[in-house]
N, C-alpha and C positions, 0 to 999 in steps of 0.2 A: 606521731604524725603518720608513720607507716601503717599503723593499725586502722586508722580512719580513712586511708586512701581508697581501699576496696569498697567501702560503704559509700563513699562520695561518688565514685564512678558508677556504682550500682544505682544510686538515686538518679544520676544524670541519665543513665540508659533508660530507666523506667519512665522518666519525664519525656525523653525523646520519643519513645514508643507511643506514649499517650498523645503527644502532639501529632505524630503521624496518623494515628487512628482518627483523631478529631479532624485533621485536615482532610483525610479521605472521606470521612462522613460529611464534611462540609461540601466537598466537591459533588458527592452524590446527591445531597439535598438540593444544592443549587441547580444540578442538571434536571431534577424533577420539577422544581418551582419555575425555573426560567428557560428551560429548554425542553427537549423531547425525551429526557431520561425517564427511567422507570425504576421502581424499588426492587425489582427482581431481575435476575440475569436473563438475558435473551436466550431463547432455546433454538436449537438447530432444526434442520429440515426433518430429521427423523423423529423429533419429539413434538414439533409444532405444526409441521406442514408448510406450505408456501405456494409458489407459482411455478408452473412448468411451461416453458417456452420451446416450441418446436420450430427449428430453422430449416428452411428448404433452400438448397443452392439455386441461384439464378444463373442459368447458362443459356447460351444460344442454341438454337435447334441443331440437333445432331452432335452436340458436344457432350462428352461423357465426363463423369465425375470420378476421378481416381481415388483410390483408397489412401494414397500418400497425401494428396491435397486435403482430404477430409480429416485425416489424423493431424496434419499441421494446423488446420483451422481450429480443431478442438483444443490443441495445446495453446494457441494464441488466445482463444477465448478464455481459457482458464486463467492465464496471466492477466488479462484485462479485467476480469471479474474480481480477482484478488486485489488488483491495484485500486479498485473502487471501494475497498473496505468491506466487501461482502464475504462473510465467513460461512463455511459449511455448504457452499454451492456444489452441485454435482453437474458435470458436463460429460455427456456420453454420446456415442453415435447410435443411430437407429438405422438398421439395415446397411445399405451401401451408399446412402445419399444424405439423409437428414442428420442434424445434430440436435440433441435434447439437452436443454439447460434447465436445471431445477434449482430454484433460489428461494430461501426463506423469506416470508412476507411478500409484499408487493414490490417489485423492483422499481427503482426510480427511472426517469427518462434517461439519465446519464448512463445507468447500467444497461438499459435496453440499447442505447446507441453503441456502447462498447461491445455488446454482444453481436449485433447484426451488421454494423458498418464495416466495409472492407478497409477503409482508412488507407488506401493506396495513394500516397502523395506523388504527384508528378510535376515536373517543371517543363512546360511546353511553350514554344514561341507563338506569339499572336500573329495570325495572318490577316484576319479581318475582324471587325468589331462593329456592333450596331445595336439598335434597340431590341429589346426582348420580344416585342410585338412583331408578328410576321409581316413581311413587306407586301403591300397590295400588288396584284397583277399589273404589269406594265410599268411599274416604278423602277428606277435604276437601282435595283436591289443588289446588283453585283458590285456596287461601289459604295459600301458603307464607309462612313467617315468618322473620325474621332479627333478630338483635340487633346493635347497632353501638355503637361507643364512640369517642370522640374525645379525644385527649390534648393538653393545652396544651403549647406549645413556646415557649422563650424566643427563638427565632429569628424573623425577620420572614417566616416562611413557615408555612403551616398544614399539619399532617400529619394523616392520617386513616387509620383502619383499620376493618375490619368482619369479624365472625365469623358464619358461617352455621351454622344447625342445621336438621335436617329437620322438626322439630315442636317446639312449646313444651315438651312433656313429655320430650323427649330431652335427654340430657346435652350440654352445650356442648362442641363440638370445634373445635380450631383448624384453619382452612382455609389451607393454605400459599399458595394462589393469591390469596386475597382478603386475607390478613393483611398483605401488604406495603403500603407507603405510596406514594401519588402526591402528591408535594410540589410546591406551586406558590408562587412568590414573591408575597408580599402585604405591604402597608405596615404592618400591625399584627397581632400574634398574637391568637388567640381560642381558647376551649375550650368544648366542649359536654359536659354530663354524659352518662353512659351512659343510653340509653333503649331501650325496646322498640320494635321495628319494627311499624308498623301492618300488619295483614294485607292482602295483595293482594286486590283485589276479584274477584268471580267475573265471568265474561263478561257475564252479564245485568245486573250492576250498573253497567257502564260505559255503558249506554244505546246508542242507535243513532246518536247525533250523530257527525259526522266528527271525528277527533282534531284538536286545536287546536295541538299542538306535540309535540316529541319526548318530552316527559315525561308526556303525557296517557295515562291508563290505558285510554282507549278503544281503544288499539292492541291490547289483549288481546281479540281476537275468539275465538269458540268454536273456530275452526280453530287459532289460535295456542296456545290453552290446551290443546287436545288434543295438539298436537305437544310441548308442554312436559311434559304428563303422561306421554307415551309415551317420552320421551328417556331413554336409559340411558347415562350418561356413562362407565360402566365398560366399555362396548363400544368397542374401538379404532376400529371403523368407524362409530361413531354419527354422526359429522359428515361422512362422505364425500360425501353428497348434500345438504348443508345449503344452504339458499337464503339467500345473503348479498347483499342489495340495500340500498344506502345509504338509500333513501327508505322502506324497510319495516322492521317489527320483526324481530328476530333471536332465535331460540331456540337456545341454544348452551351450551357447557360451560366450566368453568375449565380452565386449562392442564393441571392434574394430574388432572382428571376427577372431583374430589370434589364439585363444586357445579355446578348448572345455573341458567340465567338466562333470563328474558324481558327483552330489551333493546329500547329504543325506536330510532327511526331515528337515523342518524348526526348528532351535533351538531357535531363538528369532524372533518373527514376528514384522512387522512394526507398528502394532496397539499399541505396548508397548512404542513407541516413544512419549514422551510428548512434546518435543520442539526440534527444529532444527534451528541453526543459522549459518550464513556464515560470514567469516571474515579471517583475516590473523593470522596465527599461532604464538604463543608467545613461545620463547625458555625458558629454565629453568632460565636464568638470567633476565627474564622479558622483553626482547627485542623483539619487533614485527618483524617477518621475512617476507619474500616475498612469503612464501608458503600459498596458500589458503586452508582453511579447512572448513569442515562442522562438527560442534560440535553437538553431539546427547545427549539428556537427556532421560533416560528411566524412567518409573514408577517403583514402588517397585518390581512388579512381573518381569518386564523385566530386572531389574538390577540383581535380583537373578538368572534368567535364564542365563544371560550373564556370570555371575560369575561361575555358575555350568559348563557351556560348556567349558569355558577357563581352568578350573581345569582338566576336562576330556581330553582335546585335547593337553595340553601342554606336556604330556608324550608320545604321539603317534609319529610314524615315519612320515616323509614327504612323500606324500603330505597330509596325514590324520591329520596333525596338523595345516592345513590351514582352516580358516573360511571365506567363500566367502560372500561378500556383494552383494546381488542380487537386482536389480531394474528392474521391468517390465520384469522379466524372463531372464535378462542378467546380467552377472557378471561384476560389476564395479571394484572391487579389491578382492584379495584373499590372504592376508598375512598370515604368520604362527604365532602361539603363541610361544613366548619364555618364557613366565611365566604366571601364573594365574592372572586374572584381577578381584580382589574381589569387586571393587566398581561399576563395570558395566558401567562406562562412557566411551564413545568412540568418536573419531573424524576421519573423513574420509578425506584423502588427495589423490586426484586422478588426479592431473595435471589440475585442473579446473581453469578457469578464475573466477574472482570475480562475474561477472554477471551470469555465469553458476552455480556457487555454490549457489548464492542467489535464482536462479530459482528452483534448486533442493531442497533447504532447505524450500522454501515456499510450494512446493508440498508435502513434507513430513510433515510439520507442520500442514497443513490443512487436512491431512488425505489422505488415499489412496481411489481411486474410488472403489466402490464395484463391478464394472463391467469394462471390457476393451472395448474400443471403437475404431472403424475405421471411418475415415472421408468419409461419403458416397457421399457428394457433397459440393461444395463451390461456391456460386453464388453472384453476385453484386445485391443489392437491392436498390430501389429508396426510397426517403424520404416518411415516412408514412403520414406526414402532407403536406410537400411541402412549397415552397417559398411564396405561397399566404397567408397561415395562419401566417407565420412569418411576412409578410408585414402588415396584419391586427393587429398583436400584436404590432408592432411598431407604427401603427397609433393610437391604443388605448393608448399606452404610451404617445405619443405626445399630444393627446387630454387631458389626465390627467395632463400632465406637463403644458399645456397652461392654463387649469382652475386654477391650483395652482398659476401661474404667475399673471393671471387677478385678482384673489382674493387677492393676496399679495399687488398688486399695489392699488387696491381699498380700502382695509382695512388699509394698512400701508403707502400708498403713496410712498415717496422716500425711506423710511425705507424698503419697500418691495424689493428694489434691493439688500439689504443684504441677504434676503431669496433666491432670484434668484441666486445670486453669490454663496451662500452656496450650493444650489442644483447642480450648475455647478461643484463646486469643488468635491462634493460627487460623481457625475456622472463620473468625470475624474478618481478619485481614484478607483471606481468600475470597469471602463473599463480596467485600468492598471492591477488591481488585477486579473480579470477574464482572460485577455489575457496572463498574465505571468503564471497563473496557467495552462492554456492550453498548454503552452510550457514545463513547468517544471513537471507537474503532469498529463498531458493529460486530464485535466478537459474539459468537453464539455457542452456547454449551450444548453439545450433542451427547449421545449415550456413551461414546468413547471417552469424552471428557469427564462425564460423571464417574466412569470406571477409574480414571486417573485420580479423581478426588478421593475415592474410596481407598485405593491402594496407598494414597499419601498418608492416611491415618496411621497405618503401620510404620511407614518410614519416619513419621514425626515422633511417634512413641519410641521408636528405636533410638533416636538421638538422646532422649531423656534417660533411657535405660542405661546407655553407655556412660552418661555423665554420673548418674546416681551410683552406679556400681564402682566407678572409679573413686568416688567419695567414700564409699563404704570400705573399699580396699585400704584407703589411707587411714580410716578409723581402726581397721584391724591391725595396722602397723603401729598403733599407739599414739597417733596424732590427735590434737584437739580438733573440734569440729571446724573452727575457723581455718586452721591450717589445712585440714583435710579437704575443705571446699576449694581453697585456692590451688593446692597441689593437684587435686583430682581434676580440676578444670583445666589446668595447663596440660595435663596428659590427655584428657578426653576430647578437648577441642580439635586436636590434630586428627583424631579418629573420626570425629563428626565431619570435619572439613573433607577428608578423604572420601568418606562414604557418600556425602551429598555431592561431592564433585563427580564421582562415578555416575550417580543418578542423573545429574545434570548433563553430562556428556552423552549418556544413553538417550536422554530426551531430545538433545540436538540432533543426533544421528537419526532417530526415528522421525523427527519432524522434517528433516531435509530429504530423507530417502523414501519414506513410506507414503502410502496413498492417503487421500483426504480423511478417511475414517480413523486411521491410526494416528494422524497428525493431531486430532483432538485430544487423544490420550497423551501424546507426547507433550502438547502445550501445557495442559494442566499438571502433568508430572513435573515439568521444568519450573512452572510457576510456584507450585507448592514446595519444591525443593528450596527455592530461594526464600520463601516465606519461613520455612523451617529453620534455616540459618539465622534469619532475622529474629525469630522468636527465641531461639536458644541463646543467642548472644545478647539480646536486648531485654529479655524477660526472664527466662528460666534461671540462668546464672545470676543475674542481679537479684532476683527474688530470693534465691537460696543464700546468697551472701548476706542479705538483710536478716534472714531467719536465723543465722548463726548467733545473733544477739538476743534471740528470744529464748528464755530459760527452758521452755518445753523442749526445744530441739538442742539447745546448747548443753543442757544437763543430761541428755540422752534418755528421755522418758521412754518407757518400754513400748508405747504406742506411736512414738515419733517416726519409727522406721530407721532411726540412727542410734539405737541403743548399743553401746560398745559391748555389753555383756552378751546380748543375743547374737551379735556379729562375731563373737569369739576373738575379741581384741586381746592384744598382748597385755601382760601384767601392768597394772596401773596403781597409783597411790590414791587411796580413797580420801576425798577432801571434805566429806560430810554433805548433808542435804541432798544426797543422791547424785552429787557431781563427782566426776572422775577427772583427774588431771594426768597427763602422760608422764612417764618417767623420762628423764633426760637421756638421749641416746648414748652420751659419753659416760654415764654413770650406771654400771651394771646393777641389776636388781640383787638384793641380799635378802637373807631370811628376815632381818629386822625391818626391811622396807615392806615386806609382805605381811607383817604382823598387824 
């Protein structure tokens, strides 16, 4: 029973490896037939080319762009691009103002948004609200009106919604930007009946006293009121030159352009957000709903500020009890407070798709750009290295592979074909992994990555050499082939694990600390190291275990690479038919036994 156990385990390992290869092949085939996968690995910017986008900071007249702000913006853009699954992108500064982003292929709109949008989220109190169409001259524009309603919720969170109308006589219309709920966790639910909003005061009614807080109507000066009256949210360029200063009021539009607002200074700024996650909302019964939400987590200061503003606004008339969520100077949602929110946690539900919510959450999580950018130009760029360098890289890889094959056949004879077949299996797994990663994670193989694959040939061959030499050492000690394979494997696998462990740690350190070009090398080095371990444990050792039952290897044929006589084995008893059996270690050899 003990003699058949290694062979049984060997067969199971080979079957498992076959299943893995077939499964990976099925995933790749499915990605090609039913998705946008391709049969070859995706290439990086240096080998295939792509798109170059030049971003120009959008600043007010007289405002200078600091080198620190530009460097911070570059770092944030790198994180955002990486979070969108773009591999091999390059983000650099141009001069002392512009940022140049080079991306393989044509970037999606989500990637373009992640690159250029500031994504500065702010929470501002609503001072006035009205239709996005400018008020005609002579109309009572200084008194925009709104209606608001609050619905009771059985959950321990208050939900709110608001509906804006241009005038009391106009029919009520649903505002998609304001209709969505901003939900914040609260210890007890509350509800407020539908009520009419009190009209916003005219500039003269606010007096000349300095505003006492972000909800004070004294922020509505004649200049602010005039800007509000003149604002046409139907104009796509209406907010191109908007003045967005945290300590000042903001005249802006809803995200869909149907509503315009006068907002007070920022009550809670986006830099107080420590985390933002996207997912489906869970109801009080713990059931996941179909509503997509962005859950926000504030730091301690942000939580305190959010709690303070909710306590202040909950007692104000509508629309002054609405807190607008502003992103890049536009209002996403502006719900009303039905109750104070003491814990400062909030979730935004704005009719997003899951992809849109994830995109926005990533932008908020990685921070707001210190500058706003406009896309100055977008051009196609050719490969920085080109196909010639890639061809040279493949030639170098083939030469290295050929040298390993020749060495294996010379040194190990027929046993060398085990090395060759192991390298072929490792190459197949590497090809499948990189190609599938290109489809699933948009991984791109650059020249540095190709270098890592070439270097991996030597590392992979080294593992087999360590194993084979251990087996041959055991044969020299007088063991049978089956015993030598198992004993040699028990000693060799520790060496293989240590060597590959060092390689993998080096790959991790390079990937974390090095620049983008070296990270491609580090990634392929780490990937091939894991594949090397898989092949040695699931293919090379099981295959050699099964070969110990083949007479060509078991009997030590002179071309097998495991011939005890050529290896200088210790004295053995000749058993006939070219087969040698070892002498028992407890019985010393005698002259009679050598006869």
